[in-house]
N, C-alpha and C positions, 0 to 999 in steps of 0.2 A: 729219506733216511729211515733205516730199520731201527726201531727203538728197542734197546735192551737195557738191562740194569747196569751193564758195564759202561754205557755211554751217558748215563744220567749224572749230572753235577748239581748238587744243592748247596749254594754258596751264599754266605752273608758278606756284606761290605761294612767294615767297622773302623772307627777312628775317633780321634778327638774332634770336637766341633771346629768347623772351618778348615779341616784338612783337605777338603775337596771330594768327599764321598759322593754327594749327589751329582756334582758335575761329572765325576768319573762314570757314574751309572748312566747319565745322559749320553755320554760319548760311546759307551759300550752298546747301548740300544741303537744309536745311530749307525755305528759300524756294522751291527748285525742286521740292519735293515728293518728293525722293529719300529723305529720312528724315522721320519724324513726331514725333521728339523730339530736341532738341539735347542733346549731351553737354557735359561740362565737363572741362577739362584737370586741374583740381585734384582732382576726384573720380575721375579715371581711367576715364571711361566714354565717351570720344569715339569717333566712328566710324572716324577715320583712324589714330589711334594705337592700333592693335589688338593689338600684341605686348605680352606681359607685361612685358618690360623697359622699354617705353615708358610703360606705365601706372605702373610703379614709380617712374620718374624724372620723370614729368610733362613729357617732351620728345619731340619727333619724332626718331627715330634713322634710320629707313629711309623713303625717299620712297615714298609710297603714292598710287596712281592711283584716280580715280573718274570717272564720266561722268554727264551730265545734259543735259536739253533746256531752253533758255531763249531766248525771243524768236526762235524759228525756227532757232536754232543748236544743233548737236550739239557740246557742250563736254566735252572731256576735261581734267581738272584733276589736277595732281600736287602734293601738299603735300610740300614739301622740308624737311629739317632746318635749324635756325638755328644750331646749335652748330658752331664752327669744326672740331671733331674729325671731323665727318661731312660735310665740304665736298665729298667725292667724290660724294655723293648729289645735290648741287646740280649738279655738273659734268655728270654723265651725264644728268640730267633736261634741262638746258638744251641738251645736244647733240641731243636728239630732239624738242624742242618748238619751236613757232613764235612764242610770245610769253610774257610773264611779268607777274605782278602783284607789285610790290615793296611790302611792307608796312613802315611805319615807325611807331614809337611817337611820338605827339604830344608826349610829355614828354621823351623822350631824343633824338629826332631821328635823324640818321644815326649809327649805331654801327659798331664795327669790322667785324663780320661783314656788316653792310649794305654796306660798301665792298667787301668780298671778293666777295660774290655779284653785286654790281653790275658789277664788272670782269670776272667770269666771263661775264656776259651780254654785255658789250662785246665779248669775244673772239669770240663767235658772231654778233654783230650782231643780237641778239634784241630786237625791239621790246618796250617796257615801258609799263605804266601804274602810277601810284603811288597807294596808299591810305594816308592818314594816319589811323591807328587810335588808339583810346584818347583821343578828343577829350573824353570825359567824365571823364578822370582829373585829379587835382590837378596843376597846373603845365602843362596842355596848352597848346601854343603853335603854332597852325597856320602863321602867317607865319614863325616861326623855323624850323620844319621845312622849309618851302618854300625858305628861304634856304640851309639845310643841303644840300638836294638840289642846288642850283645851285653852292654854293661847294665842298662836299666831294666831290661826285661829278662835277662838271664837266658836268652835264646842263642842259638848257633846260626848266624846268618850265612846263607849259601848264595853268594853273589853270582848271578847268571847273566847280568848285563852291566855294562858301564855306560854312563852318559857321554855323549859327544858334545862337549861344551857345557856351559852353565849360565844361568841368568839370561841376559839378552842374547848370548851366543849359543844357547841350546839349539841343536839342529837334529838330534837323533840319539840312537843308542847303539852300542856294540853288543851283538848276540855272541856270548862266549861259548855256547854249545856249537853253533855253526861257524863261528869265527868270521862273521861278516857284519858290515855296517848297515843300519837301517836309518835313512834320513827322510825328513819331511820338509818339502819346500813350503813356503807360505800358502796356506789355504788348502794344501793337498790332503786328501783323505787316505790315500794309499802311500805307503813308504817306498822309497827307492832303495833297492838292495844293491850293495856294491862292496868293494874291498875296504878293509879297515884303513883309515888314513895313516900314512907313514909315521906321522908324529905320535900316534897312539898305538902303533904296532907292538912295541916292546912292553908297554903297560898292559895291553890286552893279553899277550902271551903269558906274562907273569900271572895275571888274574885267572887265566884258564888253568894254569898249573895248580893254583890254589884251589880252584873249583874241583878239579879232578881229585886232589888229595882229600878234600872235604867229604866226598861221597863214594870213593872207590871201595871203601870197606863194606858197602851195602851188598856186594855180590862177590862170591869167591872167584868166579871166572874173570871178572873185571880186575880184581885185586891181583890175580896171577899175571894178567896182561901188563899191569902197571909195574909189578916187580921185575918182569922180564924186559921192561923198557919199551914195550910196544905201545902204539897209539890207541887212545880210546876215542872211537868215532862218535859223531853227534847223536846217532840213534841210541847207542848204549849209554852215553852220558845223560841224555834226557831221561832214560829209564832209571838210572841211578838217582838222579835228582828227585824223580817221582817217588821212589822207594824211601828216600830220606825224609821227604815231606810227609808222606803218609804215616811213617813210623814215628814221627816226631823227633828224629835225629837232628833235623835242621829246618830252616825256613828259607825257601828261595826268595831272593831279593831282586826286584826290577825297578826301573826308574822311568820318569817321563814327566809330561805336563798334560793333565787331563784337559785343561782349558784350551790348549793349542792342539789337542789330539795327538800329541807326540808320545809314543810308547803304549798307546791304548790297545791297538791290535795285537802287539806281542804279549801284552798282559792277558788278553782274551785267549791267545794261543796257550799261555802258561796255565790258565784255569783248566783248559781241556787236557793239557799234557800232564800236569802235576797234581791237580786236586783229586781227591778220592771219589769213587763212585760208591753207592750204597753197599756194593759187594766188598769194598775195601775196608769197611768199618766193622768193628766187632758186633756180634749178635747182641740185640737189645735184651736187657735182663729185667724181669718183673717177678710178680708173685701170683700164684694161682689161688683158687678159692680156699685151699688148705693152708695158705701161707708159705708154700714150698717155692723155692727159687726156680724160675723157668726162663730159658733163653729162646729167643726167636730170631732166626736169621732172615735176611732179606729174600724171602721166597714167595712169589705170587700164589703158589699153590697151598701155602700154609694157612691156618685159621687167621682171619682178619684181625689185625692189631694196629692201632694208631694212637697218636697223642694229640690233644687239642693244644695248639700253641697260642691261639689268640681267639677272642670273640669280639664281635663288633655289631652294634645295632644299626640296621639300615632301614630305609623306608619300606623295604620288602620283607623285613624280618631279621632274625639273628643270622649273622654270617660267621662261620667258624673256620679257622685255618687248621688243617689237619695234616700231620705227617704220618704217612702209612709206612709202617715198618715191616709188615708181613701181610700176605693175603691180598684180597681184592675187595673193593668197595663199589657197589652198584647203586645206581639211582633207584630209590624206592626201597632199599634194603633196610631191614630191621637190625639195629645194633644195640649193644649193651654199654651203658656208661658204667664201666666196672668200678670206678671210683665211688660212685654213689649208689649203684645198684638199680638205677632207673633205666627203662628202655626208651629208645629213640628211633625215629624213622628218618632216613636220609631223603631230603627233598631233591634239590638240585646239586650237582657237582660241577664246580667251576675252576677253570684255569685262569689265574688272576694276572692282570697287567695294570698295576696301580688300582684305579677305581673302575677300570674296564675289565671285561671277562669274556671267556669262551666257554660254552656249555659242553660238558663231557657226559658220556653214558656211564663211564666207570673210571676208576683209578686203581693202580696196583702198587705193590710194595716198592718203596723208593720215591713215590710221588709226594709232592707237597701241593695240596689243593685246598680250595675253599668249599664249604658245604652249607647249603641253606636248609632250614627246617629243623635243626636241633634246638629244642626249646629250653633245656635246663643245664646245658654244659657250661663249664667255666674253663679258663686257661689252666692247663695242668691236668685235666681229666683224661682218663684212658677210655678209648672206644675199643670194644672187643667183640669177637664172635660170641653170641650168647651161649653157644654150646661149649666154648673153651675159654672162659673168662680169665684174663690176666690183667693185673694192675701194675702200671709202670710208675717209677718215681716221678713226682710232679715238678714244679718249678721251685727254685730257691728264690724267695721273694725278700728283698731287704726291708727292714723296718723303717717306717717314716722317721724323719728327724725334725720335722716342723709341722705345726698344726695351727688352725685358726678357726674362728667362728664364721659360719656362712649364714647369711640371712636373706630371705625372700623380700622383695620390695614391698609386698603387701600380703595380707592374710589370704587373699584369693590365690596367690601364686605359691603358697607354702607346699601344697600337695604336689604341684608340678615340679617344684624344686626337689622334693624328696624322691620322686620318680627319676629325675635326671641324675641325681647323685647315685642312686642305686644302679642305674644303667652304667654310669661311668666306673663305679667301683667294680662291677662285674667285668668290664672290659680291661681295666687297669688294676692288677693285683697289688701294686705299690701304693694305690690311693685307698685310704681307710676313711670310712664315714662312721661317726658315732654321735653320742649325745652327752653333753656336760651333765653329770649327775646332780649338780647343785642348781644350775640355772635352767636346765632343760633345752639349752640352745644346741643347734646342730654344729658338730665339729667335723672338719675335713682335715686329714693329715696326709702329708706327702713328702717328697724327697728334697724340696727346696722351694724358695720363693717363686721361681719361674714355673715350677710344677703347679702350684696353687693358682698362679695368675692365669696359666693356660686353661686350667680346669674351669675357672670363672668365665673365660672367653668362650669356651665350648658350650657351657650352659647357656650363655646368651645367644650365640649364633645358631646352635643346633636345636636347643630346647626352648628358646624364646623366653628365658627368664633372666631379667637383669639383676642378678643376685649381687649382694655386697659382701666383701670379705673383711673381717676384722683384723686387728693387728696380729701378725704371725707370732707364734710363741714356740719356744723350743720344746722338743719331746724329750724331757728328762727321763731317767731311769734310776732305780735304786739297786743297791747290791749289799750283800751281807758280809760282815767281817769276821764272824765267829759262829760257832755252833750254839743252838739253844734248844731246850726241851720244855714242852708245855703239856700239862694235863688239865683239861678243861671239861666241865660237866654242864649240860643244859638240863635244868629241872624246873618244870612249871606245872602247877596244879591249881586250877581256878574253876572247878566245876566241869563236869564232862570229861572227855578224854584228855589226858595230860600229855606233856612233852618231855621225853627223857632221851638223852644221848650223851655219851662220854667218849672222848678221844684223847689219846696220848700220842703226841707226835714230836718228831725231831726235825729241825730245819738246819741246813748247812750251806755254806757258800758253794756254788757250782757254776760252770760256764753256761750250762743249758738248764731248761726247766724240766724237772724230773719228779714224778710221784711214785713212791714205792710202798707196797703193802706188805708188811712183815707181821701182821696179826696172826696168831695161832690159837687153836683151841676154840674158835668160834666166838671170841670176845666181841667182835663186831661181825654180825652175820653177813654172808657174802652178798646178799641183795642190797645192803646199805653201802658197800664199798664204792660203787659209782657215785653215790651222793656225797660221800666224804671227798672223793677226788674232785667233784664239781665245786664243792665249797673251797677246797684248797686252791684250785685254779682261779676261782673268783677273787680270792685274796691276793694271789700272785698278780692279778691285773690291776690292783689298786695299791699294792705295797703297804706302807705303813699308814695308809689312810689319806694321803694327800693327792691321790689320783695318778701317781707315777708307778708304772709297772716294774716288777722285778726283772732285772736283766738276766738273772739266772739264780736258781736255788734248787736244792734237792730236799724234798719233803718226804719224810718216812713215817707212816702210820705204824706204831709199835704196840699199841694196846688200846683198849676201850671197854665199854660196857653198854648193855641195852636192857630195855624192859620189854617183856613179851607183849604188853598191851599198849604202853605209852610211847614206844619208839616208832619213828617213821623216817622216811627218806628226807623229808623236809627238816626234821630235827637234826639229823646227822649232817646235812649240808650246812645248816646254820652254825652248829657248834664247831665244825671244821673250819669254816671261814673265820670265826672269831678266834679260834685257837691259833690259826696260822698268822693272823694279823698280830696277835699278842707276841708270838714267837719272833716275828720280824723286829719288833721293838726291842726285845731282849737280845737279839743277835747283832745289835749295833749297826743298823742299816745306814749306809752312806749314800749320798746323791751323786749320780753320774751325769755328765753332759756330753753331747756329741762335739768332738774336736775335729776341725777340718784341716786338711792339708791344703794350704793356700800357696799358690805360685804367682808371684807378681813379676812382670817384665817391665822395667822402668828405665827411662833415660838416666844416664849416670848422674846428671846434675840434680835429680830429684830423689835419689836413693835415701839420703839422710832423712828427708821428710817422710818418706814411705815407711821406713823402718821405725821411726819415732811414733808414727800413728799406729803401726802394728803392735808395738810395745804397750801402748796405751790401751789396747784391746786384749790384754792378758795373753799375748802371744809368746811362743817360744820360737825364736828365729833359728832355723836348722842350718841354713847356709845362705851366703850372699856372694855371688860370683858373677863375673862378666860372662854373659851368654852369647849365643849366636845372634839373637834379635834384640839384645839390650842387656841390662844388668838383671840377673835372675835372683830373686829373693824367695826362699822357701821357708815357710813358717807353719807352725801348728797353732790354730786360733780357735777358741770356743765359738761355736755357732751363734750363741747368744750375742756375741759382740760383733758379728759380721753383717747384721741388718743395716741396709743403707750404705754398704761399702762401695757400691758402684759410683754413687755421687761423690763420696768422700775422696776416692782415689782420683776421680776425674778432676776434682778441685785441686788436690795436692800436686798433680802432675801436669796441669793445664791440658788435660784430655789426652796426654801422650802415653800414659801407662795402661797396661791391660792386666787382668788377673783371671785365674780359674781356681776352683776349689772342689775338693771331693772329700767325703767322709773318711777320716783316717782311723779314729778310735774313739772310745768313750773314756773320759778321764774324770777323776774325782773333782767335784765342785769345792772350792775353798770353803772351810767351815762357816765363816762369817756370811758369805753369800748364800750358802745352803740354808742357814738359819733364817735369813731374810726371805728366801723363797718359800720356806715352810710357813712362815707367819703370813705371807701374802696369799698363800694358797689354802 
């Protein structure tokens, strides 16, 4: 195969947990001849979930990359986690990929994490195709799932396949572009191609007409043929679907059962036919050394430009996943980390297959590869040609919602624990490590209880430290309700050089953190402005003094004063911190807490008990309806009241109910509870 930019596909597989992503990836690898025996999530022998902690829990925790050849295309696939606690893995995968396959359970339809990852892909304008999996499961509903994609995700589904049968009767799919049936007999790896069954012919013809109408406006020639009543052949229809997918006008929808290998090969054909190559994506935009906007197209002859999607510590050193947007990367090449200004040298270049790899001499624009030897890069950093430095936007990293004290088993292990946490925080931007200012204990903050639990298990298995985790606690924030103005002076004279600094600043409610300098006439010398900003940002990190950071605030420095001998950066930083904290108190700070969107699927006879328990947890029940897999209850619940909910729900429903939750918003804590928290803190 002659490798060109046009036949490269960089694809992520994303979904809610248990929708079947990893099983689907296994079948794709098997059909491409990449592996010779398919693994099973339940037995812990899948190719992509290679870490011990993933095998133990039966879920994907860390995004894993692999590559294969199919239909003349060089396809790189990243299997991403489906659990909300590891959403940063989806974020950084989508940041460096060109397209995605969204997997949905035909039984459950669009689930909470399905929505989360879908909107992450929306943020990057990532073209998607949809695979409705588990069509062989009891309760499978293809039409209902398509309606969910339209109604809950706001997408325009372009149905290119219909299932032949459902549940235990599933036998294949109808290809609406070719108007032929693909069926799989038990145990068959290749489909049998034949005519559409007579019983489904009318339904298929109607569905093809809808398909044509959905995409015919993508091309003037095709639209003219349609208006003249002329047929649209399979080749043209395929091209129209591809154009609609890449432009974002719609999302092709396919169906099957990954577990039974039904529909997997047509999905692989669809990845090659519909998903974009690097040439189909817009030129990447960054900033040069002067801050000027710069665009780089996918050109191997342009100056080298790449983004670090992920870093991982291995026994051989740091392994960094790089997406090359332009130029060429050679083994031994000197590159610039344009984000930090440090220089690095490329050791080895690897093509990854889960934990296995193949060495490469070079990589070019459009490639996603791993690099050994980069010592100080982090996820989101830009690697650039030193002669033409460009900085790309990094990753959007969600703030943690939960934190806990982590302790080493003994004093001798404390240093080792610190090194382990530092390594993990470098690998996982959504994991934050800090120190309790009052007790000096080490704090670890993450996206949920499972996130912290997995963190502890990795520390034990990978770093050999049997650390203990304290009781998890909620990551509260504070917000301002009104404007406040403070004029504060620091004046100390006790022999020797004195300390003098005065700042006058205004704080106002805002969605983001902003510092603005409006001082004129040199009231605060330019060299002290960074110190003022540092003091302001330190205060923003602790809010009114209880250790809860501000969710958002605009702080404006409007005046000040200095002494030619007694003023210093230290004095201005201190007075700015004190003035900002005082202003927060005057601005009527309120306490905010993370509120989760909780979806419970319960048998009908346990609905009353489940809703009663949710109400006792300060929930707001949004809806309660009979769903596809049971009674669906949707509620907004403060995270503080969701600890231990797994056991409580199991007890209430005799183990029959299930739930999922995702961060929905930050809401105000009731005044009485907020006061109790302030006293306790």
